[in-house]
Backbone bond lengths (Angstrom), bond angles and torsions (degrees), N, CA, C in turn:
res aa  C-N    CA-C-N  psi(-1)  N-CA   C-N-CA  omega(-1)  CA-C   N-CA-C  phi
1 H - - - 1.473 - - 1.485 108.37 -
2 G 1.395 117.10 -34.31 1.506 118.24 179.93 1.510 110.18 -62.33
3 R 1.353 118.20 -38.98 1.409 119.52 -176.58 1.515 108.83 -68.76
4 E 1.368 117.89 -38.80 1.440 117.83 -179.07 1.565 109.37 -67.98
5 R 1.346 115.07 -36.60 1.503 112.29 179.05 1.550 111.49 -65.48
6 R 1.379 118.08 -39.64 1.407 120.53 -178.77 1.519 109.18 -61.72
7 A 1.428 114.31 -38.11 1.464 116.80 -177.85 1.549 107.82 -67.24
8 G 1.379 116.01 -41.52 1.409 118.16 -179.82 1.497 111.84 -62.38
9 D 1.396 117.28 -38.49 1.419 118.54 179.28 1.503 112.30 -65.02
10 L 1.341 116.70 -35.22 1.488 120.52 -177.95 1.564 106.63 -66.87
11 L 1.298 114.88 -42.92 1.474 117.57 -179.90 1.529 111.87 -65.14
12 M 1.364 116.94 -35.70 1.389 119.23 -179.80 1.522 114.06 -69.69
13 W 1.316 115.17 -38.81 1.467 119.37 179.86 1.517 110.65 -73.95
14 S 1.390 115.62 -32.59 1.461 116.15 172.87 1.489 114.77 -60.71
15 L 1.381 114.32 -39.84 1.483 120.31 175.00 1.523 109.86 -62.72
16 L 1.356 117.71 -42.07 1.419 120.00 -178.25 1.521 109.22 -62.09
17 L 1.307 117.34 -48.27 1.485 116.78 179.05 1.534 110.74 -57.81
18 L 1.311 116.85 -39.85 1.460 118.29 -179.70 1.557 109.19 -63.33
19 A 1.332 114.03 -42.79 1.487 117.22 -177.85 1.499 112.49 -65.24
20 C 1.377 118.32 -30.32 1.440 121.76 -173.25 1.555 110.77 -99.42
21 A 1.374 117.46 -6.09 1.391 119.20 179.27 1.497 112.41 -69.15
22 P 1.351 117.42 152.47 1.552 117.01 -179.20 1.548 106.50 -62.30
23 D 1.381 111.40 139.50 1.436 118.55 175.74 1.529 108.28 -90.96
24 E 1.304 116.14 -131.18 1.460 119.10 -179.45 1.543 111.70 -78.75
25 G 1.321 114.79 -4.48 1.476 117.33 177.61 1.509 113.49 89.31
26 P 1.246 120.53 -179.05 1.415 123.35 -178.75 1.533 114.06 -65.79
27 D 1.281 115.46 155.39 1.490 119.37 175.71 1.510 115.36 -54.08
28 P 1.306 124.63 122.95 1.406 120.81 179.66 1.526 117.47 -47.60
29 A 1.394 113.86 -33.11 1.477 117.33 177.55 1.516 110.28 -66.86
30 A 1.394 116.36 -37.60 1.455 116.60 176.75 1.498 115.52 -64.99
31 V 1.406 114.89 -38.40 1.415 120.28 173.51 1.579 112.19 -58.95
32 A 1.302 113.24 -45.04 1.441 119.35 -179.70 1.531 112.18 -62.41
33 A 1.358 115.45 -43.15 1.487 120.52 178.61 1.499 110.27 -62.01
34 L 1.397 118.42 -42.27 1.438 121.57 -179.45 1.614 109.77 -66.96
35 Q 1.293 115.35 -42.14 1.421 117.97 179.82 1.564 111.18 -63.82
36 A 1.276 116.49 -42.89 1.443 120.01 176.79 1.481 113.62 -61.56
37 F 1.333 115.52 -38.59 1.438 119.35 177.62 1.501 112.23 -66.94
38 V 1.323 122.19 -40.59 1.479 125.66 177.72 1.449 110.98 -65.75
39 D 1.365 118.03 -38.48 1.443 122.64 178.39 1.497 111.95 -70.72
40 S 1.310 116.64 -35.94 1.494 119.48 178.18 1.566 109.89 -147.01
41 P 1.322 115.81 85.49 1.397 120.29 -169.50 1.589 115.09 -60.47
42 E 1.265 111.77 97.06 1.465 123.83 176.62 1.465 112.60 -155.85
43 N 1.282 122.30 -175.56 1.477 123.49 -178.16 1.464 114.09 53.58
44 A 1.307 116.85 34.60 1.466 120.19 175.14 1.469 110.64 -122.74
45 G 1.380 116.22 148.47 1.414 121.33 178.06 1.483 111.79 -81.88
46 T 1.364 115.09 -119.51 1.477 122.36 -177.93 1.529 108.25 -66.30
47 F 1.338 113.30 137.35 1.463 120.44 172.77 1.464 111.93 -114.64
48 Y 1.287 120.45 128.24 1.467 128.47 175.73 1.533 106.86 -107.30
49 G 1.297 118.47 103.21 1.413 124.20 179.97 1.484 117.18 -106.60
50 P 1.274 122.04 164.58 1.430 126.40 -172.44 1.606 113.04 -64.38
51 E 1.380 113.42 -31.42 1.459 118.67 177.58 1.534 108.00 -133.48
52 P 1.341 116.80 160.57 1.457 120.69 -179.79 1.528 113.32 -54.48
53 E 1.330 116.39 -31.32 1.477 120.85 -177.12 1.543 111.18 -95.27
54 S 1.310 118.06 10.14 1.442 120.30 -179.93 1.510 112.42 -62.33
55 S 1.312 116.23 148.19 1.442 122.85 179.20 1.517 113.96 -130.84
56 V 1.250 120.60 141.28 1.455 121.31 175.80 1.581 110.89 -61.76
57 E 1.373 115.12 -21.23 1.428 116.55 177.37 1.493 115.36 -66.70
58 D 1.377 117.73 -8.89 1.488 120.45 -177.54 1.587 107.16 -92.51
59 I 1.346 116.59 2.21 1.546 114.24 173.66 1.508 106.05 -74.93
60 E 1.356 112.90 133.26 1.456 121.71 -174.37 1.536 111.59 -104.51
61 G 1.264 118.50 -3.22 1.514 123.05 -179.30 1.471 115.14 129.52
62 L 1.365 114.01 161.30 1.497 119.20 177.53 1.431 110.08 -66.83
63 A 1.409 114.73 148.66 1.479 121.76 179.49 1.472 111.37 -129.31
64 S 1.323 115.17 17.15 1.538 122.18 175.14 1.526 108.86 -164.01
65 E 1.299 115.16 175.21 1.442 119.22 173.23 1.571 105.22 -71.71
66 V 1.334 116.67 166.18 1.439 124.96 176.11 1.501 110.28 -92.60
67 D 1.334 117.65 131.29 1.412 124.35 -177.38 1.518 106.54 -123.92
68 G 1.344 116.68 154.53 1.491 116.91 -178.83 1.451 113.49 170.34
69 H 1.291 114.07 178.03 1.495 121.23 176.91 1.571 105.44 -160.48
70 H 1.328 113.35 154.38 1.439 121.74 178.66 1.574 103.54 56.33
71 D 1.375 119.75 -131.79 1.395 122.79 -174.74 1.578 110.03 -100.65
72 L 1.259 117.90 13.21 1.447 124.22 -175.35 1.536 112.13 -112.12
73 V 1.330 114.21 142.34 1.516 119.11 -178.20 1.464 106.70 -136.15
74 R 1.381 114.67 158.04 1.472 123.51 171.98 1.545 110.09 -141.43
75 A 1.294 118.57 152.05 1.424 124.83 171.01 1.513 108.50 -163.69
76 W 1.323 113.60 161.37 1.472 119.98 168.22 1.506 108.24 -81.60
77 V 1.335 116.35 144.66 1.450 120.30 172.57 1.539 105.13 -137.60
78 R 1.333 112.30 164.03 1.461 119.77 171.88 1.594 107.12 -99.69
79 Y 1.305 112.00 121.49 1.510 119.75 -173.87 1.513 108.18 -130.51
80 Q 1.293 116.05 112.55 1.503 123.89 179.91 1.528 106.74 55.95
81 G 1.326 117.30 41.16 1.485 124.91 173.66 1.486 114.15 81.90
82 E 1.303 119.47 0.20 1.462 120.64 177.95 1.488 114.84 -121.21
83 L 1.322 115.95 158.12 1.486 117.63 179.42 1.510 110.04 -78.55
84 H 1.265 117.44 131.63 1.479 126.05 179.59 1.584 107.47 -138.61
85 W 1.355 109.32 156.78 1.475 115.60 177.39 1.619 104.16 -86.21
86 L 1.344 112.30 141.57 1.458 117.98 167.91 1.559 105.93 -115.56
87 F 1.332 115.23 127.69 1.503 122.31 173.04 1.472 106.67 -122.29
88 A 1.348 113.09 146.90 1.467 116.12 179.79 1.556 109.91 -155.43
89 Q 1.293 111.73 155.18 1.496 118.67 171.91 1.526 108.07 -112.59
90 V 1.300 116.48 126.55 1.437 124.71 -173.76 1.547 112.40 -91.77
91 D 1.326 113.98 133.75 1.496 115.36 174.29 1.491 106.40 -132.49
92 G 1.306 118.23 100.14 1.441 123.48 -176.12 1.515 110.81 68.23
93 D 1.295 117.22 -123.00 1.421 120.76 177.93 1.496 113.98 -101.35
94 A 1.337 116.73 16.77 1.496 123.32 -178.79 1.535 108.74 -129.00
95 L 1.232 117.28 170.15 1.488 124.97 179.61 1.527 108.62 -105.46
96 E 1.335 118.38 121.74 1.455 120.11 178.58 1.529 111.31 -68.50
97 W 1.362 117.68 -39.27 1.455 120.82 168.55 1.488 108.33 -153.17
98 V 1.337 116.18 160.14 1.469 125.98 179.15 1.498 108.94 -132.70
99 A 1.338 116.70 137.11 1.435 122.43 174.36 1.462 110.96 -124.61
100 I 1.301 119.78 129.66 1.499 124.51 176.37 1.578 104.53 -116.54
101 V 1.332 114.27 112.74 1.464 119.18 -176.04 1.507 111.92 -133.04
102 P 1.348 119.75 145.45 1.431 123.61 176.05 1.566 107.99 -69.09
103 P 1.349 117.22 163.09 1.468 120.63 174.70 1.492 111.02 -54.28
104 A 1.319 118.18 142.18 1.406 120.48 173.53 1.503 112.15 -69.55
105 P 1.319 121.79 127.40 1.471 125.50 -175.82 1.592 107.15 -75.23
106 D 1.349 114.77 154.76 1.469 120.05 178.18 1.526 107.90 -62.06
107 G 1.334 116.66 147.71 1.430 120.32 179.90 1.547 109.16 156.00
108 Q 1.336 116.12 -153.31 1.418 120.29 -179.46 1.453 111.20 -125.81
109 V 1.408 116.50 150.20 1.468 122.21 176.74 1.524 107.37 -79.52
110 E 1.308 114.62 97.62 1.467 120.42 -173.94 1.535 113.03 -106.30
111 S 1.302 116.35 -29.80 1.494 119.91 -173.52 1.577 111.55 -80.14
112 E 1.245 112.93 148.33 1.457 120.38 173.43 1.546 110.99 -87.99
113 P 1.391 116.32 146.92 1.451 126.72 10.60 1.546 114.97 -95.59
114 A 1.372 117.27 10.36 1.476 121.87 -179.96 1.393 114.46 -61.17
115 R 1.433 115.05 -41.29 1.483 123.74 -176.48 1.533 110.16 -58.93
116 S 1.256 115.98 -50.23 1.422 119.93 -177.08 1.521 110.86 -68.61
117 Y 1.350 118.76 -36.16 1.416 122.19 173.27 1.501 112.34 -57.26
118 M 1.313 117.11 -48.15 1.462 122.12 -179.27 1.534 110.59 -64.82
119 D 1.388 114.66 -44.37 1.478 113.84 -179.21 1.561 113.36 -64.29
120 A 1.349 117.42 -28.44 1.425 117.68 178.84 1.492 116.96 -58.03
121 W 1.364 114.47 -27.62 1.489 117.16 179.08 1.467 114.10 -65.78
122 E 1.389 117.78 -18.44 1.438 119.87 -176.10 1.556 111.85 -105.30
123 L 1.340 118.88 12.08 1.433 121.87 -179.88 1.488 117.33 -111.33
124 P 1.288 120.92 152.81 1.425 121.60 174.23 1.562 109.94 -66.88
125 A 1.310 116.95 166.20 1.456 122.32 -163.26 1.556 110.32 -58.49
126 E 1.375 118.30 -49.92 1.416 119.12 -172.05 1.524 111.18 -62.93
127 E 1.355 117.34 -44.76 1.490 122.36 179.29 1.486 108.55 -64.88
128 R 1.375 114.86 -43.25 1.442 117.96 -179.94 1.523 115.71 -55.38
129 V 1.347 116.27 -46.70 1.398 120.96 -178.34 1.513 112.41 -61.46
130 A 1.391 115.20 -42.92 1.452 122.94 178.80 1.526 109.30 -61.89
131 L 1.338 119.76 -36.26 1.422 120.44 -179.11 1.548 109.82 -74.81
132 L 1.321 118.20 -36.96 1.452 121.02 -174.37 1.526 113.42 -76.46
133 E 1.270 119.73 -29.12 1.457 121.68 -171.30 1.542 114.64 -56.83
134 P 1.390 115.83 -37.38 1.461 117.13 179.89 1.542 110.78 -76.70
135 V 1.320 120.06 -17.47 1.471 121.01 -171.30 1.506 115.80 -118.62
136 W 1.345 116.93 -8.15 1.462 121.76 179.96 1.530 111.81 -119.20
137 G 1.346 113.00 125.89 1.480 118.03 -174.77 1.481 113.12 -66.31
138 A 1.296 118.21 158.95 1.460 125.11 -178.39 1.466 108.17 -62.93
139 E 1.349 121.03 -37.07 1.483 121.35 177.38 1.501 113.09 -108.11
140 A 1.301 117.34 21.10 1.482 122.48 -175.68 1.636 108.29 -64.24
141 R 1.246 113.43 139.84 1.488 119.14 -177.44 1.509 109.22 -108.99
142 Y 1.299 114.99 129.47 1.443 123.49 167.37 1.559 109.86 -109.98
143 V 1.334 117.05 134.82 1.420 120.88 -178.74 1.511 110.27 -151.28
144 D 1.368 117.02 134.94 1.465 122.61 173.66 1.587 103.32 -138.61
145 P 1.327 116.39 178.61 1.460 118.61 -174.58 1.502 114.49 -56.46
146 G 1.308 118.55 -24.04 1.453 118.74 -176.37 1.561 117.78 -123.18
147 A 1.330 113.21 2.06 1.466 117.42 -174.98 1.498 112.00 -148.48
148 E 1.366 118.31 157.44 1.430 124.29 177.43 1.470 110.78 -156.67
149 G 1.328 117.78 138.20 1.405 122.84 177.66 1.521 114.24 -151.53
150 V 1.302 118.29 152.13 1.478 122.81 -174.36 1.532 105.15 -123.32
151 G 1.351 116.40 137.12 1.445 123.04 177.53 1.522 111.45 76.10
152 V 1.365 114.61 177.95 1.448 119.57 -179.43 1.506 110.08 -62.56
153 E 1.323 118.35 -45.37 1.421 120.58 -176.46 1.491 111.86 -65.46
154 G 1.337 113.39 -37.99 1.515 116.02 176.81 1.438 114.74 -63.19
155 L 1.320 117.31 -45.70 1.521 119.24 179.49 1.601 107.22 -64.97
156 S 1.352 118.02 -47.90 1.426 118.43 -178.59 1.558 111.41 -56.82
157 Q 1.272 119.77 -36.31 1.425 121.92 175.97 1.520 112.09 -63.74
158 V 1.358 117.51 -42.92 1.418 120.61 172.12 1.409 115.05 -54.50
159 I 1.327 119.55 -44.36 1.433 127.66 178.23 1.576 109.43 -65.16
160 D 1.292 116.44 -44.54 1.492 118.80 178.43 1.521 111.23 -62.35
161 D 1.324 116.44 -42.09 1.488 119.22 177.26 1.489 113.93 -64.28
162 F 1.357 114.50 -36.93 1.474 116.92 176.55 1.537 113.09 -65.01
163 D 1.395 116.13 -45.01 1.407 123.03 -179.84 1.502 110.75 -61.00
164 A 1.310 117.37 -40.58 1.419 121.12 178.87 1.568 114.72 -64.21
165 Q 1.301 112.35 -40.66 1.373 119.58 -175.63 1.555 114.52 -81.44
166 F 1.348 113.22 -32.44 1.514 120.54 -179.88 1.451 112.11 -134.44
167 P 1.369 118.05 73.20 1.468 119.56 176.61 1.547 112.34 -66.98
168 R 1.324 113.16 171.86 1.477 120.45 175.43 1.506 111.90 62.18
169 T 1.327 116.39 38.54 1.441 120.16 174.98 1.602 107.89 -125.90
170 E 1.295 113.46 158.91 1.455 121.80 176.14 1.524 108.08 -129.47
171 L 1.325 114.22 136.48 1.462 117.54 173.14 1.500 107.22 -103.14
172 L 1.353 119.35 109.66 1.389 123.02 -173.78 1.538 112.80 -115.36
173 P 1.361 116.43 140.82 1.443 119.78 176.90 1.487 112.41 -62.83
174 A 1.355 119.30 143.21 1.491 123.32 -177.39 1.523 108.79 -124.13
175 S 1.311 118.43 0.08 1.479 118.40 -177.05 1.530 108.67 -155.00
176 A 1.303 114.36 167.78 1.475 119.11 165.58 1.490 110.41 -76.09
177 V 1.323 118.16 170.87 1.410 121.34 -178.70 1.556 108.06 -92.56
178 V 1.292 118.23 130.50 1.455 124.99 168.10 1.536 106.94 -88.95
179 T 1.342 113.71 122.68 1.462 117.64 177.91 1.508 110.43 -120.21
180 Q 1.342 114.68 131.25 1.484 123.76 179.25 1.459 108.72 -134.86
181 G 1.386 114.74 95.69 1.449 117.04 -174.30 1.497 110.04 65.94
182 S 1.307 117.65 -122.89 1.419 123.18 175.70 1.584 115.79 -94.41
183 F 1.319 114.58 4.54 1.410 119.39 -177.76 1.525 109.55 -99.81
184 I 1.375 116.25 136.47 1.545 120.42 176.13 1.487 109.53 -128.36
185 H 1.311 111.84 156.44 1.507 120.66 -179.15 1.580 106.97 -148.17
186 F 1.301 115.90 136.28 1.514 121.00 174.59 1.463 110.48 -159.47
187 R 1.340 113.86 157.87 1.460 119.66 -177.49 1.567 107.31 -106.55
188 W 1.359 111.97 159.49 1.411 118.29 178.56 1.538 110.34 -148.10
189 V 1.309 117.64 167.25 1.463 119.75 178.03 1.559 106.40 -135.80
190 M 1.327 111.43 135.56 1.501 119.46 174.28 1.500 109.30 -87.49
191 D 1.326 118.68 108.25 1.428 124.73 -175.82 1.524 108.85 -86.50
192 A 1.259 117.40 107.64 1.511 125.03 -178.59 1.490 112.45 -113.49
193 T 1.312 113.83 167.07 1.532 116.58 178.80 1.480 110.64 -64.14
194 L 1.327 120.93 -44.36 1.427 120.37 -169.22 1.573 112.16 -104.03
195 F 1.255 119.80 -12.96 1.491 120.88 176.10 1.517 110.14 -165.90
196 N 1.255 116.60 173.28 1.456 122.18 174.12 1.564 109.15 -119.06
197 L 1.331 114.67 146.55 1.455 121.98 -177.81 1.544 106.03 -118.66
198 D 1.316 117.19 120.18 1.450 122.48 174.70 1.505 110.81 -80.75
199 G 1.318 116.80 147.05 1.482 119.09 173.15 1.528 110.33 -163.01
200 M 1.282 116.09 -177.62 1.394 120.88 -176.88 1.531 110.18 -150.06
201 D 1.324 115.02 152.01 1.493 121.20 175.88 1.482 109.02 -122.34
202 I 1.320 117.77 144.98 1.472 125.71 166.03 1.413 107.09 -118.94
203 G 1.341 116.50 155.34 1.471 118.64 -179.37 1.561 110.20 -153.42
204 I 1.324 112.66 164.53 1.508 119.75 170.68 1.482 106.19 -125.79
205 V 1.388 112.62 135.05 1.417 119.68 -179.72 1.512 108.53 -103.88
206 G 1.338 117.22 134.97 1.501 119.34 -176.29 1.473 109.73 -81.89
207 P 1.368 116.54 173.37 1.459 124.75 -179.30 1.543 110.27 -58.31
208 D 1.322 121.40 -27.72 1.432 123.04 179.16 1.507 115.99 -83.21
209 G 1.356 115.23 0.83 1.437 120.06 -178.48 1.509 116.83 86.75
210 R 1.355 116.30 2.09 1.475 122.89 175.53 1.443 112.43 -94.65
211 L 1.314 120.79 153.07 1.398 124.43 -179.68 1.545 108.06 -73.40
212 E 1.318 118.34 137.36 1.465 127.68 177.01 1.576 110.55 -105.57
213 L 1.337 113.57 -24.53 1.432 117.29 -177.36 1.531 110.54 -156.56
214 I 1.335 116.72 135.87 1.436 126.89 167.81 1.454 111.02 -128.63
215 V 1.353 118.42 126.47 1.437 119.87 179.84 1.555 109.97 -123.35
216 G 1.277 120.77 121.75 1.471 124.93 -177.49 1.538 108.02 -95.15
217 F 1.336 112.75 137.14 1.542 121.84 170.15 1.465 107.31 -123.84
218 F 1.331 115.84 133.87 1.434 124.20 -175.76 1.574 108.91 -100.85
219 G 1.294 115.23 142.52 1.427 122.16 178.54 1.511 115.71 70.68
220 G 1.297 114.69 172.13 1.427 120.51 -178.90 1.569 114.13 -86.89
221 L 1.285 117.31 169.35 1.432 121.78 174.92 1.532 103.22 -143.76
222 E 1.338 113.91 114.36 1.461 120.54 -175.15 1.583 112.87 -86.29
223 P 1.234 118.58 133.74 1.486 122.23 175.24 1.523 109.71 -66.29
224 D 1.318 117.18 155.07 1.451 120.25 177.02 1.519 110.95 -62.90
């Protein structure tokens, strides 16, 4: 039985690696929109910058390839001489919003609503829903490369599906939360039996203090 279980674990983690591996990459139109914005910062909606006086004019160029899924993209950029993350949501040939954030420092996700969101991944369904309701908006969107859900029930179903497909894993915080206005960013690690998977989430917090968006990115992205 031990041998069968080990074989089953190997198959399960192989499937997880396939599920989390890069697919065809971001939509070429999204990449073009991001490149056009970096080259000439305009046609963007909300801007979340490192300081209140931050300006998109301080972006000095891309410093990595562009990675992403659905209508979300990420890349490294040089901003005021330092490496920063650029995250954006693409709407046609323009960007609905852009965030420029420094790398999240090592630490723990302690601030709300991110803390409750992370804790929810480790709870059974009934407790999870009770924890999420005060911090997750009625129309809040969760999206990662392989899943999407809206509202508390939608997110809870995503977590149920993940637990059913990949049991015996823990989703652990790997950084403190970087907060810029209503935009948040933090790193996590999926602690599994045979390997760990690094990832990161970005999010937008609504005026009522509840999350309106969480976007998951799997794996690392190295700057040039």
